[in-house]
C-alpha positions, 0 to 999 in steps of 0.5 A, a space after each residue: 605480181 612478183 613473178 610477173 615482174 621477174 619474168 618481165 625483167 628477164 625478158 627485158 634483159 634478153 631483149 636488150 642490146 647488152 652483149 650476151 657475154 656481159 649478161 652471161 658473166 653477170 649471171 655466172 658471178 651470181 653463183 658466188 653470191 647465191 651458192 655460198 650461205 649468206 655472208 655479208 663480206 662475200 656479198 660485198 666483195 662479189 658485188 664490188 667485182 660486178 660493179 668494177 667489171 663490165 657485166 650486167 648487174 640485173 643478170 648478177 642478181 638474177 643469177 644469185 637468186 637462181 643459184 640460191 635456189 640451187 644451193 639447197 640441193 648442192 649443200 651436201 656436195 659443198 659440205 663434202 668438198 669443203 670437208 675434203 679441202 679443210 680436213 683431208 688435204 694435210 699440206 693445206 692446214 698451215 695455209 688455213 691457219 695462216 688465213 684464219 689469223 688474218 684480221 678480215 679472213 674469219 669474216 669470210 667463214 671459209 673455216 665452215 665446210 659448206 661455205 668453202 665447198 660452195 665457194 669452190 663449187 662456184 669457181 668450178 661452175 663459173 666457166 661452164 655457166 658462163 658458156 651455157 648462158 652466153 650460148 642460150 642468149 645467142 640462140 634465144 635472140 636468133 631463134 626465139 625472140 620473135 616468137 616470144 614477142 608474139 605471146 599474149 603476156 608480152 602484149 600485156 607487158 607492152 600495154 603496162 608500159 603504155 599505162 605506166 607512161 600515161 599514169 606518170 604524165 597524169 600525176 605530173 
């Protein structure tokens, strides 16, 4: 049932009147929540940006989930990137020392190679994922939306909306 709810949410986002750019931006910002290892401060800062910018919150949460699954594959790459920036680039050492001595900065865990590498990787893939998701949504709405609406699962989703409306009326 959980997967059907997720599928229903994805389809409802794709079929909504929300701008493809807003959906794509939310999904791309989800990379900053999903790729780095769990960090409460990171989640709060990114969620603040999601709420302040005009992006789709559901797409951001979906993006965080998708990128969290991808993070298991990208962690070795992120570790190498983070190690390179923390240990191999000597002129950044004073910056890392200064940053770590700021009261809030240690909570970002940027001294962790995987954390820093994942953050840098998220920044690198932000624009490509934004463009790719936006193009997919435009293509989907132009070419696939009508076909998907004819699927049997869509009819079940529509029936479930009618049933939930009927159930809400009867409970009142």
